[in-house]
C-alpha positions in Angstrom: 2.0 -21.4 -72.0 -1.4 -20.3 -73.3 -3.5 -18.1 -71.0 -6.3 -15.6 -71.3 -6.3 -12.2 -69.5 -9.5 -11.2 -67.8 -8.8 -7.8 -66.5 -11.7 -7.2 -64.0 -12.4 -5.9 -60.6 -14.2 -8.4 -58.4 -14.6 -5.8 -55.6 -13.1 -2.5 -54.7 -11.8 -2.8 -51.2 -11.0 0.8 -50.6 -10.2 4.0 -52.5 -8.8 7.2 -51.2 -6.9 10.2 -52.7 -3.7 8.3 -51.8 -4.2 4.6 -52.5 -6.3 2.1 -54.4 -6.7 -1.6 -53.7 -8.7 -4.2 -55.6 -9.0 -7.9 -56.5 -8.5 -8.8 -60.1 -9.0 -12.1 -61.9 -6.9 -13.8 -64.6 -7.5 -17.1 -66.5 -4.4 -19.3 -66.9 -4.6 -22.7 -68.7 -8.4 -22.6 -68.4 -8.3 -21.9 -64.6 -9.7 -18.6 -63.3 -7.6 -17.2 -60.5 -7.4 -14.0 -58.6 -4.8 -11.7 -57.2 -5.0 -8.7 -54.8 -3.3 -5.6 -56.0 -2.3 -2.3 -54.3 -1.6 0.7 -56.4 -0.6 4.1 -55.1 -2.7 6.7 -57.0 -1.3 9.6 -58.9 1.5 7.6 -60.6 1.7 8.3 -64.3 4.6 6.1 -65.4 5.4 2.4 -65.1 6.6 1.7 -61.5 8.3 -1.3 -59.8 6.3 -4.4 -58.9 6.6 -6.5 -55.8 4.9 -9.9 -55.9 4.2 -11.4 -52.5 3.4 -15.1 -51.9 1.5 -16.3 -48.8 2.3 -19.4 -46.8 0.6 -22.8 -47.1 -2.9 -22.7 -45.9 -2.9 -18.9 -46.0 -4.3 -16.4 -48.4 -3.5 -13.1 -50.1 -5.5 -10.9 -47.7 -3.8 -12.4 -44.6 -0.4 -11.9 -46.2 -1.3 -8.2 -46.8 -2.1 -7.9 -43.1 1.1 -9.6 -41.9 3.5 -7.9 -44.2 2.0 -4.4 -44.4 3.7 -3.8 -47.7 1.0 -1.3 -48.6 2.5 1.2 -46.2 5.9 0.9 -47.8 4.5 0.9 -51.4 2.5 4.1 -50.7 5.7 5.8 -49.5 8.1 4.5 -52.1 5.6 4.4 -55.1 5.5 0.8 -56.3 2.7 -1.7 -57.0 2.2 -4.7 -54.8 0.5 -7.9 -55.9 -0.5 -10.3 -53.2 -0.9 -13.5 -55.2 -3.5 -16.1 -54.3 -2.6 -19.8 -54.6 -4.9 -22.5 -55.9 -6.4 -24.5 -53.0 -4.2 -22.8 -50.4 -0.7 -23.8 -51.4 2.0 -23.1 -54.1 3.6 -25.7 -56.3 7.1 -24.9 -54.9 9.1 -27.8 -56.3 8.5 -30.3 -53.4 6.7 -33.4 -54.7 4.3 -33.0 -51.8 3.1 -29.6 -53.1 2.6 -30.6 -56.8 -1.0 -30.7 -57.9 -0.7 -30.1 -61.6 -1.3 -26.4 -61.4 1.2 -24.2 -63.2 1.9 -21.5 -60.7 4.8 -20.1 -62.7 2.6 -19.5 -65.7 0.1 -17.7 -63.3 2.9 -15.5 -62.1 4.2 -14.7 -65.6 0.6 -14.0 -66.8 0.2 -11.4 -64.0 3.5 -9.7 -64.9 2.6 -9.7 -68.6 -0.8 -8.2 -67.9 0.6 -5.3 -65.8 3.4 -4.6 -68.2 1.1 -4.6 -71.2 -1.1 -2.2 -69.5 1.9 0.1 -68.8 1.4 -0.1 -65.1 4.7 -1.9 -64.3 8.3 -1.4 -65.2 9.3 -4.9 -66.4 13.0 -4.3 -65.4 12.0 -3.8 -61.7 10.0 -6.8 -60.7 10.6 -8.5 -57.3 9.4 -11.6 -55.5 9.1 -12.5 -51.8 7.2 -15.1 -49.8 6.9 -16.8 -46.5 7.1 -20.6 -45.8 5.5 -22.4 -48.7 5.5 -19.0 -50.5 9.2 -18.7 -49.6 9.9 -22.1 -51.1 8.0 -21.0 -54.2 10.1 -17.8 -54.3 13.2 -20.0 -54.4 11.7 -22.0 -57.2 11.1 -18.7 -59.1 14.8 -17.8 -58.6 15.7 -21.2 -60.1 13.3 -21.2 -63.0 12.0 -17.7 -63.9 13.9 -14.9 -65.6 11.1 -12.3 -64.9 12.5 -11.0 -61.6 15.4 -8.7 -60.6 15.7 -10.0 -57.0 14.1 -12.4 -54.6 13.6 -12.7 -50.8 12.5 -15.9 -49.0 11.3 -15.9 -45.4 11.4 -19.0 -43.1 12.0 -21.3 -46.2 14.8 -23.2 -47.8 14.6 -25.4 -51.0 12.9 -28.7 -51.5 15.4 -31.4 -52.1 14.3 -32.1 -55.7 14.5 -28.4 -56.5 17.9 -28.1 -55.0 19.1 -31.0 -57.2 17.6 -29.5 -60.4 18.1 -25.7 -59.8 20.4 -24.3 -62.6 19.7 -20.6 -63.2 21.4 -19.2 -66.3 22.4 -16.0 -64.5 23.6 -14.8 -61.2 20.8 -14.1 -58.7 20.1 -11.3 -56.2 18.6 -13.0 -53.2 17.9 -12.5 -49.5 17.1 -15.3 -47.0 15.5 -14.7 -43.6 15.4 -17.8 -41.3 14.9 -18.5 -37.6 17.2 -21.0 -35.9 14.4 -22.3 -33.7 11.9 -22.9 -36.6 10.1 -26.2 -35.9 8.2 -26.1 -39.2 11.1 -25.6 -41.5 14.1 -26.9 -39.5 17.4 -25.0 -39.9 19.1 -28.3 -40.4 16.8 -29.5 -43.1 15.5 -33.0 -43.4 11.8 -34.1 -43.5 9.3 -31.3 -42.9 6.5 -32.3 -40.6 3.0 -32.4 -42.1 -0.5 -32.4 -40.7 -2.6 -30.1 -38.6 -1.2 -26.5 -39.0 2.0 -28.1 -40.5 1.5 -28.0 -44.3 2.5 -30.5 -47.0 5.7 -32.0 -45.6 8.5 -33.2 -47.9 12.3 -33.3 -47.9 14.2 -30.0 -47.7 17.8 -29.0 -47.6 19.3 -27.1 -44.6 19.6 -23.3 -44.4 23.4 -23.7 -44.5 23.3 -25.9 -47.6 20.9 -23.4 -49.3 23.2 -20.5 -48.6 26.2 -22.5 -49.8 24.3 -23.2 -53.1 23.6 -19.6 -53.8 27.1 -18.5 -52.8 28.6 -21.0 -55.2 26.2 -20.2 -58.0 26.9 -16.5 -57.6 30.7 -17.0 -57.2 30.8 -14.8 -54.1 34.2 -14.4 -52.6 33.8 -12.6 -49.3 31.5 -12.9 -46.3 30.8 -10.2 -43.7 28.9 -10.9 -40.5 27.3 -8.1 -38.4 25.1 -8.5 -35.4 22.2 -6.0 -35.6 20.9 -3.9 -32.7 18.9 -5.8 -30.1 16.0 -3.3 -30.3 13.6 -5.5 -28.3 15.3 -7.3 -25.4 12.1 -9.1 -24.5 11.6 -11.0 -27.8 14.3 -13.7 -27.1 16.0 -13.2 -30.5 19.2 -11.8 -31.9 19.7 -11.0 -35.6 22.9 -11.4 -37.5 23.2 -10.0 -41.0 25.5 -12.1 -43.3 26.5 -10.3 -46.5 28.4 -11.9 -49.4 30.3 -9.5 -51.6 32.4 -9.7 -54.8 29.8 -11.9 -56.5 29.7 -12.3 -60.2 27.9 -9.7 -62.3 27.7 -7.5 -59.1 24.8 -9.3 -57.6 24.1 -9.3 -53.9 23.6 -12.3 -51.6 22.4 -11.7 -48.1 21.1 -13.6 -45.1 19.3 -12.5 -41.9 20.1 -15.2 -39.3 17.7 -15.0 -36.4 19.0 -16.7 -33.2 15.9 -17.8 -31.2 13.6 -17.0 -34.1 10.6 -19.2 -35.1 8.4 -19.7 -38.1 7.0 -16.2 -38.5 7.4 -13.0 -40.5 9.9 -10.9 -38.3 8.3 -7.7 -37.1 4.8 -9.2 -36.9 3.8 -9.4 -33.2 2.5 -12.7 -31.8 0.3 -13.3 -28.8 0.6 -16.3 -26.5 -1.0 -19.0 -28.6 0.9 -17.8 -31.7 4.2 -17.9 -29.9 3.5 -21.4 -28.6 2.7 -22.6 -32.1 5.2 -20.7 -34.2 8.0 -19.7 -31.9 9.5 -16.3 -31.3 8.9 -13.4 -33.6 11.9 -11.1 -33.8 10.9 -7.5 -33.2 14.5 -6.3 -33.8 13.8 -6.1 -37.5 10.8 -5.4 -39.8 11.1 -8.0 -42.5 9.1 -6.0 -45.0 11.4 -2.9 -44.6 14.5 -5.2 -44.8 13.2 -6.8 -47.9 12.3 -3.6 -49.7 15.7 -2.1 -48.7 17.5 -5.1 -50.2 15.5 -4.7 -53.4 16.2 -1.0 -53.5 19.9 -1.7 -53.5 19.6 -3.9 -56.6 17.8 -1.2 -58.7 21.0 -0.2 -60.4 21.8 -3.7 -61.5 20.6 -5.6 -64.6 17.6 -7.9 -64.1 18.4 -11.5 -63.2 18.1 -13.4 -66.5 19.1 -10.4 -68.7 
């Protein structure tokens, strides 16, 4: 796919002796797009890259605020790209989100740019996203070989993607879902659309999505463990489901949140937010869980290699 790199700073958000954050632009298929990037300073060698995809109707800067990956990246020394969708949503494989924009080409162009500039280690590139961004992360797992591991939050797969998904390699992937999610129902079916609801479309259930990845990765054993109920007032309980003995040594994991809603776990909600989105589990920090999962895959070959 033909694209042109425009490596420029639109604005410098902040710079200190520890961190630098900026907005860059890139042109893909004639469309100028932007992405927000966080880079710990004083790093002289290529480092891992985490690409983060916001939810439908959201934006890169809000995703930065919700996930707080900058804090982890500063500590662990990796680059974070908060990608910005075109017109507020990602082409995630559901027919309702398709607008003719090639988001996978946009993602690959960013990775190529950062690798070519010797900023990023191309063998340690990771993807995560929430809601529409989580659906898009699932699409990347199906169709892109640029990433070592993936994590989707409050998302499953669009039905059409589920029917066409045939990755050539085993996939490291973590899924985080709330059982009381009214936006992306655990049982699948038709996603509601409209005010605050997104684009709609048919999706598969969480159980069907997990069964798909377990079968694809040829995982043999399942281990369930209830995590500590750190916040007894959040009305949630978290169970970690790990699948072991998968082909090529990959890891498949799920965080099953009983009572959880449509929100990034660890992000506190006030009254209106809880009424709209449901319970946010404070028993886990999704960002820490995601990076910990990715860290555990570093000794493995990249998916697609």
